[in-house]
Every structure is written in structure tokens, then in C-alpha cells.
N, C-alpha and C positions, 0 to 999 in steps of 0.2 A: 644487308640489301634495301631491307624496309627502311632503314634509317636514312639512306640516301633519297628514297622516294618522298620522304616527308621533310627532309632538311630545309626546304624552302620557306617553312614556317619559321624558321629562326635565322633566316639569311637576309641581313639588311640590305637595301638597295638604294639608289640615288633618288631623293624625293625631288620630283618635277611637278609641273602643273598637271602634266598627264597622269601621273601617279596620284596627285591629289584628287583629280576626277575619279580615278578608279577606286579610290577610298571612298569618295563621296557619293558614289552611285547607289548606295544602300539607302541614302535618303530619298531617292525616288519613291521608295516604298514608305519610308517615315513619313514624309511630307504628303504623299498620296494618300496612305491610310488614315492620317488625321482628318483629311477633308473627306474621305469616305464616311468616316464615324459621324463628322458633324453635318455632313450635307447630302448624304445618299442613304444611309441605312435607315433612317426614320421614315421617309417617304417610301422606300422599298418594301419595308415590313407592313406599312399600312396599306400598300397596293395589294397585299395578299389577303385583304379583309381583316386585318388584326385591327383591334382597337388603338387609337392614338396613345392612350394611357400605357397600354403593354409594349407598344412599339417604342416608346420613350425609356420604358423599364429595361428593355433590352441592353441597350448602351449603358445605362444608368448603373444596373446592377454589375454588368460586365466590368466597367472600369474600376469598381471598388475591389473586384477580385484582382485586376491587374495592378493597381496600386499597391496592395498588399504584397503581391507576388514580387514586385520590382524592388520592394523595400530591402528584401533579403538575398534577391538573386545575385547582384553584385559580389557579395561576400562568397557565395558558392563558387563563382567564377575565380576569385581571387585564390582561392585554396585548391583548385581542381588541378594544380601541376603536380599534386601529390600522387595523382591516380596514373594508371599505365596509359590511359586514353589521352588524358591531358598532356603527358610528356610527348606522346606520339603524334597528336594533331594540333597541339597547342591549347592552353587553357582557355583562351578565348575563342580560337578558331573552330575548335570542336563544336561549341554550342552554336556559333554562326551556321557551320555546315549542317547540324542536326536540325536547327531551326528552318534552314532553307528547304531541306527536304519535307519537312512536316507541313510547311507553309504550302508547297506546291500540292500536297494532297488535300489539306484542310480548306484552304481558302476558297475553291471553287465551290465547295459543298453549302456554303452560306446563300449561294444565289440561285438554289433550286426552289421551286414552289412548294410552299408547305403552309398549312393553316393552323399550326399550334406554334404560339410564341415561344414555348419552352425549347422546342428545336433551335430557333434562332438564337435564343439566349445561350445554349450550350455550345453551339458551333461558335459563336461570337466570343464566349469566354476562351475557348480553346485558341481562336486566331490572337486574341489580345496576349495570351500566355506565351505562344509562339514568337510573336513579333518582339515581345520584352526580351525573350532568349536570344534574339538576334541583335537587338539594338544595344542592349546593355553592354555585352562585352565588345561590339563594334565601338561604342563611344569611347572605350578607353584605348584603342588602337594609336591614336597620335602621341599619347604617352608612351606606349610600348615601342613605336616606331622611331622616335627620336626625342632626345632631350633639347634639341635646339628650338627656342621659342618661335623664330621665324619660320621655320620649316613646320612646326606644329600649326602656325597659322595658314600655311599654304594648304595644309590638310584640311583643317577645320573650316576655313574659308569657303572652300569649295561646296561645303554642304549647303550654304544660304540659298545659292543659285539653283543647285539641283534640286532641293526641296520645294522651290517655287515652280521649277520645271514639272515635278511629279504632280503639283496641284493641277496645273494646267492639263497634263495628260490625262489625268483621272477624268475631268469634265468634257475634255474634247472627245474622248473615245465613248463615252455614255452618249453625248449629244449626237454623234455621228449614228450610233446604233439605234437611238430613239427616233431619229429623223426616218428611218427605214420603216418605222411602226412594225417592227419585228416583235411577235409576242414573247419571245425569249430574249429580248434585248438585254435584261440585266443578267441573265446566265452566260450569254456570250461575252458580254462586257467583263465579267467577273473573270472568265477564262482568259480574256486578253490582258487584263491586269496581273493575272497570276504569271503568265509568260513574260511580261515586261519585268516585274518585280524580282522573279526568281533569277533572271538572267542578270539584272543589277546586282541582286545579292551575291551571285557567285563570282561575278568580275570583281566585286570588292574583296570576296574571300580570297581570290588568287593575287590580287593586286597588293596585299597587305602582309605584315610579318609580325612577330612577337620578339620583345627582348629575349635574347638566348638565356636558358636556363644554366647558367655557369654556376660553379660552386659558391662563388660570391654573392650571387643573385639569390640562390636558394637560402644561403645563411642568412640573408637580410630579410628573406620571406619568413623563414623560420622564427627569426627574432621577434616577429610581431605577436603580441599577446593571443593565445588561443582562448577564446570565450566558449561558454556553452550557448545553446539556442537562447536560454532566458536571459543570460548576461549579454548576450548580443542585441537582443530585443530591448533590454532595459537602457543599454548605452545608446542604442539607436535613437529611441524615443528621448532621451535626456539631451542628446546632441541637437535633435531636430528643435526641440523647445528652447534650447539655449540661444538660437539664431534670432529669436523674437525679442531679445534684448536690445538688438540693433535697430535703432530708430529708422535709419535710411532704409533697411532692408524691409521692415514691416511696411514702409510706404511702397517701396518697389514691388513687393509681393502682392500688396492690394491692387495696385495699378495693373500690374500683370493679369492677375486672375480677372478682374472686373473686365478689362479690355477683351481678353480672349474669350471669356464666357459670353460677352456680347457678340462677339465675332460668331461663336458658334451658334447662338440663338438665330442670327440672321441666316446662316447657312441651312440651319434645320428647317426654318419655316419658310424660305425662299420658293422652294418648289410647290408646297402646298398653296402659298398666296398667289403665285403666278397662275398655276393650274385653276384654282378655285375662284379668284377674284376677277380674272380677265378671260371674258367669253371668246371662245374661237381662236385662241392663239395655238400654234403648233406644239405637240407634245414635247419636243425637244427644246423649247425655249428656255425652260428653267436651267438646263444643263448648258447651254449655249452662253447664257448671262454668267454662270459659275466659271465657264471656261475663259472668260474674259480676265480671269485671275493672272493670265501671262502678262498682263499689264502691271502687276505687282513686282515683276522683276525690273521694270524701268524705275519705278519709285524706289525700290531697294537701292539701286545704284546711286540715285540721287540723294537718298537718305544718308549713305555712307559719307558723302562729302558734307551734307548739312550738319550731321552730328559732330563734326570738328568745328564748323565755323559758327554754328547756332546752337548746339547743345540739345540735351534730351527733352526738356521742357518744351522748348519750339516745336520739335517733332511730334511729341504728344499731342499738343494742341493742333497743329496742322492735321494730323490724322484724324483725331477725334471730332473736331469740327466739321471736317469734310464729310466723315461719316454720318454726323447728325443732319447735315444738309441733305445728304442723299436718301437718308430715311424719310425725311419730309417729301423729298421728290417722289419716292415710291407711293407713299400714301396719298399725295394730292393726284397723281396720275390715275389712280383707283377712283378717288373721290369726285374727280371732275368728269369721269366717264369718257375720257379721250378715245376717240376712235383711232384704230390702228396704232396703238401704243408702243409698238416694238421697237421703233427708232429711239423713242423718249427713254424707254427702259434700258435700251443698250447703252445710251449716253450716260445715263445715271449710274449703271453698273460699272463702266469704265472708271468713274471717278471714285465709286466705292472701292473698286480693286486697287486703284492707286494708294488710296489711303489705307487700305488693308496691308499692303506691303510694309508701309511705314510703321504701322501698328506691330506687326510681327517682328520687324527688324530691330526696333528700339530697345525693348527689354533686355534681350539677350546682348546687346552692345553696351548697355549700362550695367549689366552684371559684372564684368571683371573689375569695376571700381568696388563693389561691394565687399569682398573679402579684405581689402585695405581698410576699410572702417572696422571690421572685426579685428583686424591685425592690431590696431592701437587700442582696441578694447581687451583683448587677450593675449597678445604677443604670440598667437597661434598661427598656424597655416592651415585654413579650414575651408579653402575653395570648394573642396569636394562635397562637404556638409551642405554647403549653400546651394549648390547645383542640384544635389539629392532632394532638399527641401523644395525648391521650385518645381522640380520634376514630380515629386509625390504629389503636391497640392495640385498641379495642373491636371495630373491623371485623375485624380479625386473629383475634381470639379469639371472636368472635360466633357462629361456627358450629362452635367445637370440640367443643362440648357435643353437637351432633348427630352429628358424626362419631365421636367416642368412644361414644356411646350405641349407635350403629349397630354399631360393632365389637364392643361388648360383648354385645349381643343375639346377634349372629352366633355368639360364643363358646359361648353356653348352648344353642345349637341352636334359635334362634327361626326359623320358617319363615313368611315374610310371605305365602306363597302359600296357606297352609292355616290358620294361627293367627290372622288378624285376624278370622275368623269366629266368631261366638259359640259358645262349648260346644266348641270344637276345639282348646283349648290345654290340654296335660297340666299336671297339678298341679307337677310339677317345673319347667317352664318358667315356669309363674305365680310360683312362688317366686323363680326367677332374676330375672324381670322386676322383682318388687317389692323385691328386694335392690338392683338396680341404680337403680331410681326413688328409693330412699330414700338410699342411700350417695352418689350423685352429689352431689345439691343438699346434703345434710347436711355433708359433709366440706368443701365450698367455703363455706358459710355460717359454719361453726364457725370456719374460719380467718379470714374476714373479720371475724367478732365479736372473735376475740382481737386482732387488729391495730387494730380500732376502739377497744378499751379503752385503747390506748396512744396514740391520736391526740389530739394536744395543742391543734391550732388550732381556736379557737372564737372567740366574740364578745369575750371578755375579752383572750386573748392576742393576738388581732388588733387590739384597740385599743391595745395596748402598742406593737405592732409600728408600727401607722400613727403613732402620735405620735412615734415615734423616727425614722422615715423623714422626717416633717415638720421635726423639729428639725435633722436633718442637711441637709435641703434649704434650709433657711433659714441655712445657715452655721454650725450647731452644731458643736462638736469632738467627734470620736470618743472624746477623753480624758475628756470630762464625762459620759458614760454612767453611770447609776446601776447597782448590782449586780443589782437586780431586772430591770431592762430588759435587761441584758446575758445574765442567765440565759435569760430568755424568748426572746430573738432567737437565742441559740445554740441553744436546744432546737429552734425551730421550723426553722432552716436546716441544723443538723447542722455547723455550721463555727464555729471560734473568731472572736469578735467582731472582732479585729484584722484578719481577712481580709476584712472585709465592707466594703460601700460603698467600692469602689475609687475612686482619684483620677481615671480616666476610664471612661466607660459602655462597657460591653460590649455590642457590636452583634452 
């Protein structure tokens, strides 16, 4: 009787675009939450009278806990099939269900008024761990649901646009509530976000399934080596560090982290910059400008085509140069004391959001090429390790911008109890905020731009690499490599060709 009620967890269905959307809806929360972290939490905590340094510490410390938890939680879900709950509800779906219930209870608690930053830190850490409990097993579902590459692409491809939609929803809802001047705008917004995100999570929960626990599959799972916690931690750290032997990955990761942290710096400080530097603008303007992120969906569509025709280096340059121009535009708008700057700020923000869409699109579309570079280095299939490293370091650095921004604001004498009110920020503090708002993103984006100019992995070089891997897999001799191919492979890997393609795969 009970088995029939839960049978849907192990019942494959036809994968269609509609099913892909059902799977991808969880990224309304995934994309929305990342932008809440970088663009809302800092100014919300400061609005409670908490100092900027401590407001930044909330997300900074919280993300460290999240990164460490995420490092090991995937392995927990892998082995959860051994439990009665795992077999009944699904080793992945059990945690998605539990996380959804906990999220519904805990998430609204963050948006109540409090004067102690420790309260926000504790609730924030709880939310991060709950979200990791949902996202980590959810991200494995395309692999669970089908072995077909095209169908997995249908599932994973839907995430990109749904995530961008989540970003827009977050700021549109907040802008609308702020426009009413409701003193409980943040709390009401938090409740609305909770309803939207929980509905999305449970639709995904019911729209997806897992690979049936057949005797053959259980035998395959049981055949995997069982490691103690110490052994698992040691192997994980060793695997993570091994990825840095890959020259293309080192550059790719640096570009990814620098550009995304620059974006976070912008999102963190934009509300403070707008509220404090421009006198007399409406309270909802910062969130209206952030809601223009909907234009990022359009640039993502264009980037998909440009990725094929022009390659990642062009996309990086287009995005980063546009962002640098917009940062100059924001600064000049304040410096020139332009009256009624709203239209100008909107135009600048549209261009920023178009560039941001490309910034977010490009690294994860370059990523599928990276494991092939590792393949010729190790003869292994380690795409999962590389994805884990990117996610781990992104989570580790994801809140650095807020923390640093908070410390810098405290250093210039910013007082969150008095200076978030319009007309109460001295000109000297306005200048300090503007300098921090400008220098932070610009320094990081310029650094990423320089590295992107030296990035050699593209469609053409990947084709050379892939052809060489296929030749070697088919029994070709390393001695027969052409000079051109050897040069490309050595450039991408950062190692002499003779040391590549070892006799035995490295696991």
C-alpha cells in the first residue's frame, strides 16, 4: 500500500520542455537566493541599526559554514539509499522534501526586526544549510532521470532562464513593497518570497524522479569504496587540489571568481550608493534598478549564439568592458550633480544588466570544455570534481564582497542608524561610498578582463584537443602527434606533451 503511494519517485516519465521547466523551477529559489544574499541582506541588516562591518559578517561567516557543509553533503545523499527513509522517499527526494518544509518555516524568520546581529547570523546559517540540503540533491536529478545527453540538456538548460527569472522576481516584489512605504516591507516581501520559492520547490519535487533502486544499481552503489570521514575528507581535499594542475582551469576559475565577486560588490553596495548619494529619490529606486535584471534574460539568449560564432573571449570582453563603462556612468552621474537622475540611472542599469547576463552565462558554458583538458592529463572522467571545486570556491568567496564592503563603509565613518535616511549623509561620506562602489567592482572586473584576454580554450582549440583525445583512445601513438596539436595541448594543459595521457588512468 505504502509502496504504491511513493512509487512515483522511481517511475520514469517522458522528458519534455514542460518537464524540464518543472525540474528547473527550483532555480527560482537558487537564482533568487543568490541575489538576495548579494543584493538585499546587507542593506536590510544595516537598516536595523546594525553596523556595516557586522552586517557584512553575517553573510561572510554564513557562507563559510555553507561551503564546508556542501563539501560533504553530496556524499551523504549518495549513501542515503541504505536507510528506510531513503528507499521510501528517494535518496535525493527525501532531502528536497525535508528542505522545502524547513525552508517554509525558517526563511520568514530572517526578515523580522531585531537589533542583535547574532540573531541574523544564526538564522542566515540555518537558511544556507537548508538551501544546500535542497540544491545539492536537486542538481543530481538530470543524471538520475536519464542517461541521454540531449534530454539532460533539456533539463539543465531550463535552469538558466528560470534562474534569471528568479532574480527579476526577487527585486520586482521588493520594489513594489518598498514603493508603498510600508514599514514592514521587508517582512511582507520575505513571506511572498517564501510562498513563491516553496511552491517552486514542491513542483520540482513532484515533477522529477530517481533511478530505480534495482538489484543491479544497488550492487553498483555497493561496489564503490566505503571511506571513513577522515579518509573521505583527505581524498576530497586531494582531488580538489589536483584540479589546479590544469592551466586552463586555473584561468577559468580565476575569471569566474573575480567577475562574480565584482558583480556581488555592485549588488551589495548599489542600494547604499543610491539611497545615500542621490538626495530625494524614492525608497524603491535601488530595487527598481535591480529588477532591470530581467534584461539579462535577453542578453543570455544573444550570448548563446555569440558563444558559437565568436567564442568565450569575445563574450568576456563584451561583458566586462560594458560593466566598466556603466560603473563610470554611475560615478559621473553622482559627481556631476545631475538633477532628476532617475532616467539616466535606469539607462545605465539596463546596460549593466545586459552585461551581467553575459557575465553569468559564459563561465558555465565554458565549463564543459574543462574536463576534456583534464581527460588528456589524467585519462580520467572527473567532471564532477571540477564542478564541485567551482561551486565550493564560489560559495567560499560569494559573500566576501559584502564583508569587505561592510568593513570599508565602517572605516569611512558610515553610520547605518542615521545615514540610510534620505538627506542625512554628509557629502564626505557620500564621496567615500561612491569611491568604494566604483573601485570594488572595477578592480575585480579589470583583473578578470586581463586574464580573459589570455584565455586560450575556445571552440577551435577544443576541437584540436578533442580530436587528439579520440586519436589516443583509438590506439594512436603519442609519438605521432603533429607539432600544431602538441602546441595547442601544451598551451591548454600547461604541461609537456610527453607527461600527458598516462599509461594508467588517474582516479
